[in-house]
N, C-alpha and C positions, 0 to 999 in steps of 0.2 A: 481550734485544731480539729474538733470532732465534726465540724461542718465542712471540712475540706476532703477532697477525694483521697489525698495521700494520708491524712490523719485517720480516716476511717479504715483505710487499707492497713495501716500500722496496727490499729486495735484488733481488727479481724485476724491479722496474721498471728499476733500474740495469742488470741483466743484459740485459733485452730491448732497452732503448734502445741499449746498446753493440753488441748483435748487429745492430740495424738500422743503426747507424753503420758497422759493418764491412762490411755489404752495400753501403753507399754508398761506403765508402772505396776499394774496389778500382776501380770505374769512375772515381772521382774522380782517383785517382793515374794511371790510364791517360790520362785527359783532360789532366792536367798534363804528362805526358810528351809527348803530341802537341803541346801548345802550346809546350813547351820546344824541341822539335825544329823546329817551324815558325818560332820566333823565331830559331833559328840559321840557318835557310835565308834568312830576310829579311836578317839581318846580312850573310850571305855575299853576297847579291845587291847590297846597298848597297856592300859593299867592292869588288865587281867593277865597279860603276859608276865608281868612282874611277879604275880602270885604263882604262876606256873614255874617260874625260874627258882623261886625261893621255897616253894611248897608251903611254907609257914611264914606269915608276916605278922608284925605286931598290929594291934588295934589302931595305934597312932598312924602307922604307915598306910594302913588300909583307908583310914579316914582322909589322909592326905591325897591318896590316889583318887578317891572318889571326888574330893573337892577339886582336884586338878581337872578331872574329866567333866565336872559340873553335873554329876548324876548321883542318884541315891543307891541304885542297885545295878549290877551287871550280871546278866544271865547268858551263858554261851551254850548252844545246842550243837552237839557233835554225835554223829552216828545214832541219831534218834534219842540221844541221852541229853536231858536238860540239866545243866550244872550251874549252880549259883556261884559265881566267881567272886564278886564283891558285894557287900551289902551294908546297909545302914538303916536306921529306923525311918519310916515314912511319916511326914508331918500330917498326912491325911490320906484317905483312900484314893486310888487311881480313878480319875474322871473318865478318860477315854484313851484309846489305843490307836496309833498311827503306824501303818505298814508302809515302809519305804522301798520294799523290794521291787515292786512293779506298779507304781501309782499312775493313775491317769492324770491328764492335764486338768480336767475338771475337778478331781479330788484335791489336787495341790492348790488350785486357786480358791476353792471353797474353804479348805482348812486354813489357808493363810488369812482370808477375810475374817473367819470366825475368831482366829487368834488375836487379830488386831482390835476387834470390837469388844472383846471380853477382857475387862481390866482385872479380874480376880486372879489370885495366885492359886493355880491348880497343879495337881500332880498328873503327869501324862506318861504313858508307856509308848516307847518307840521301838519298832522292829525293823531290822535291816540285815543285809548280807554281810558277813565278815570280810575283811580285806584279805586278799591273797588266798581265798578259799580256806580260811582257817577254821571252818566249821560250817554247819548248815544255816545257822541263824544266830544273830546277836540281839539281845533285848536289854534295854535300859529303862529306868524310870527316872524322871527328872521334873524340875519345876518349869512351868510355862512362863514365869515372870521374866527370867533372863532372855528367853526366846522373844517375848513380846517387846522388851526394851531394845534388843538388837534390831528387830524388824522396824520399830519406830525410828530408830536412829538412821538405819539404812534408807527408809522411805523419805525422811526429811532431806537427806543428802541428795537423793534422786530428784525430789521436788525442786530443791534449790538449783540443782544443775539444769533441770528442765526449764525453770524460769529464766536462767541466764541464757540458755540456748535459744529460747523463744524470743527474748528481747534482742539478742544479737542477730538472729535471723530476721526479725521484723525490721530492725534498723537497716540491714542490707537490702531487704526488699523495698523498704520505704525509699531508700536512696535510688534504687534501680527504677522503681515506678515513677519517682519524681523526674528522673532524667529522661526516661523513655516515653512517658505518657503525660505527666502533669505539666511539665514545662512546655512541650509542644502544644498541648491544649490551651495553656495560658497564652502562648504566642498567637494561636488562632483567635482567642478572645480579644487580645490586644489589636489584632488586625481588624476584627469586626468593629471594635469601638472607634478605631481610627477611621475606618471607612464610613461609619455612621455619621461622623462629624462633617465629612465632605464627600457624599456619595457620587457627586458629579466629577470628582477628580480621579481620572483613570490610573494615576500613579499609586493610588491607595488600594488598588485591587490586589488581593492576595496572590502570591506566587507559590504554588505547591512545591514543598521541599521535604515532606515527611518521608521517613523510611518505612514506617509501619503502614501496611496496606490499607487498613481500615481508616486510619487518620489521613492517609493520602487521598482516599476516596472522598472523605469529608471535605478536604481542601479543594479537590477538583470540583465537587458540587458547589462549594461556596464561590469559587472563582467563576464558574459558569453563571451562577445566580447574580453575582456582582456585575459581570459584564453585561448581562441582559438588563439589569436595573439601571446601570450607568447609561446604556444606550437608550433606555426608555426615558430617563430624565433629560438626556440631551434632546431626544425627539420632542418631548413636551416643551422644552425651552425653544426649540426651533418653531414648534407650532404656535407658541405664544408670540414669538417675534413675527411669524407669518400673519398671525391675527392682527397685530398692530399695523403691519404693512398693508394688509387687505383693507382694513378700515380706512387708512389714508387714501388708498387707491379708489375705494368705493365712493369716498366723498367727492373726489374730482370727477370720477366717471359718472356719478349721478348728475352732476352739473352738465357734463357734455351730453349725456343721453336726454336730459330735460330739454336742452336746446334742439336736439335732433327730433324730439317728440313734437316740438312746435312746427318744425319744417314738415313733418309728415301730415300734420293737420291740413296744410295747404295742398299737399300732394293728393289727399283724398278728394279734393274738388276737381281733379283732372278728369277730362272727358275721355281720355284714352282708355279703351276697355281693359287692356292688360294691366295698366296702372291702377284702374279702379278695382280690379280683382286682387292684385297683390298688396295694395296699400293697407287694407284692414289687417292683413297678416303682419305687415311690417310694423304697424301701430301696436298690435298686440305683443309682438316680440320686444319692441322697445319698452313697452309698459312693464313687461315681465322683468326686463333688465333693470329698469328704474326701481321696481319693487324689491328686487333682490339686493340692490345697493343700499336701499333704505333699511331693509331688514338687517343687513350686516352692520350698519351704523348704529341702529337701535340696540341691538343685542351685544355686538362686539365681543362675542365669545363663541366657543366651539359648538354649543348647543343650538339646535334649531328651534324656532318658535313653535308653540303648539299649533296643530293644524286647525283651520277653520272649516269644519265639515259642512258640506252641502251636497245635494244630489246633482251629479254631473253627467251630461250626455257625453259618454266617453268617445263616441265615434268622431266627433268634431275635434276633440283634443288629440286623438291619435293621428288624425289626418294632418293637423298642423305640424306635429312632430315629424311625420314621414315626409311632408313636403319640404321642410327645412333640410332634412338629411339628404333628400334627393338632389337638392341644389348643391349641397356640399360634396356629394359623390360625383357630380357632373355626368350623371347618366350611366356610370360604370356598374352600378349595383341596382338590382331590382328590389322594389318594396311591395309587400302585400299586407293587407289588413283584413282580418277575419273578425267581424263584429257586426251585430245587428244595429240598424240606424237608431232605434228607439231605446237601446239598452242604457240604463242609468246605474251609476254606483255612487256610494257615499264617500266623498274624499275632499281634500283641499285641492282645488283644481290647479293652482300654481305649483304646489308641491308634487302632485301626481305628474304634471307635465315635466318637471325636472327629473323625476325618477325614470320615466319612460324615455325621455330625451337622452339621459346618461347611458341607459342600456343600449339604445339604438346607436348612439355615437360609438360606444365600445365595440359593438358588432361591426359597424362600418370600418372602423380603424383596423380591426382584426383582419377583415377581408382585404383592405388596401395594403396591409403589411405583407400579405401573402402574394401581392402583385397579381391578383386575378379578380374577376367579378364574382358575383354570388347573389343570393337572395336573402333578404331579411323579412321575416314574417312576424307581425304583431297580432295576436289573437286575444279576444276578451270573452269571458263567459261567467256563469254563476252556477252555484248549486244551492242547497238548502241553507248553508251556514256562511258561505263566503262568495265574494267576487274574486275572480282571478284574471291576471293579465300575464301573457307569456310572450317573451321576445326570443325568437329563434333565428339562428343563422346557420349557413352551411360552410362556415369557415374552418380554419385548421385546428380549432380547439385551444383551450387555455394552457399556457406553460405550467409546469409543476410548481414553480415558486409562486405564481399568481394564485394557484389553487390553495396553497398552504396559508397564504396571507390575503385571502380574497377580499375581506371587508376591512382591512387595516390600511389606514392612510399612509402614503409614501412607501408602502411595501407590497401592496396588491396590484400594482400596475400590470395591465394585460398586454401592453405593447411597449416596445423599446422607447424609453424616454417618458413613459407615462408615470403619473404620480400615484394612481390608485385612489385619488380623492373622490372620483365620480361614484364608484361603488360604495365607498365608506359613507358618503353623504346620502346616497340613495337608501342604504340599509337603515340609516338613522331616521330618515323621513318616513319610511314605511313602518318602522317600529313606533313612531309617533302616532300613527293611525291604529296601532294595536295589531298590525299585521306582520308579515314576514316576507323577506326577500331571500330566495334560495336558488342555488345552482342545481338545476335538475339533472343535467348531464353535460359532459364535455369530452369530445374525442375527435378523431380525425374526420368524422362526418359532420361535425358542427357542435354548437353550444346552445343550451336552452336555460334562460333565467325565468323564474316565475315570481309574480307578486300575488300575495293572498291577503285580502282585506276582509275583516269580519263584518257580518251583518248585524251583530247585536247592538251596534250604535244606531241602527236605523229606527 
């Protein structure tokens, strides 16, 4: 019980209510003491009235009047004259005097506490104002024992009543908290456990229904998280299925490309100058395709193989990419290359070709989707710590959704119908080199992507 929210709330409620009752208890006991002493003064005044009526009373009657008033002596002061009305022998000397005519709250509480903690039988003097202005002052002497017993009895009754009120209040609050808070939280926990057993099942996503604002916000946040997680799991499942399909396709495609590679070997022997110029490029393109199919079959997973780094003359690689893109654009788009012929950088040539090719293809498709021509510029350079490659176009810029999910597969497509795989693959390949692929800018004037490769591997 103590390890549950409702159980601890129950205990804390009892403790705090009892603390509140204790804070009330002390002034209450002080007030009881004042009323008790005032009652003794009134009784003493009534007893003295009997003496005034009879003028002379017997010793036995006087003792009975004093016993009824529970005092030893009664002194009444009238017109500055102090008159001993009733008297009896004192068992001991008077210890202290209490004046009830105009006491402060501090004095009443202090005197009440001192009376409770002092178990001795003392004789005390009490001063007060007579009832109905029957004099200036009335004074009695009495024993403190009866007062202390009455205060103890009253205090115990107050404590028992406080405990009963505390428990009753705690039970009500326990029930209220259980209904309003604990049970809804337990329902959320049950939803979490149910969802954890089958997170891909969208039917187990929580439906917010709490009335409490804070709990409703928690349910809304949990629903959002579960929707994203379920979507991610389904995405991973689709990617796994896609990986299996790609592996099967790559197997057959490799065989077809291998056959095509054999045919291109014969084409290379042609004496036609155009064929002689294009044949090596065709051979390299088919070789890259065959290598990519074999890589897919070898690894059969989403991760790319580690790059095989070597010094690459980047001008020839960029020229191959742009020539292929120029054929695809059928002359509608102009291509420009800004790179020195002897510049070399350290990279895996096949992977770098794929990255630059993906970026140029995306730029071409963006320009074609805008139904207008344009210019795509690839520039390469270096500084003290990095080589950099920039692919720039003067197209319409990336849509907002593409910017938000730029390097996420199946979500970062830059054109209608695009899958976004190109950028996701490119970013992974560049990270494998220890570099970074970044979107430098995108707006109505065009888009710039940059590749930065570190030199520390050199």
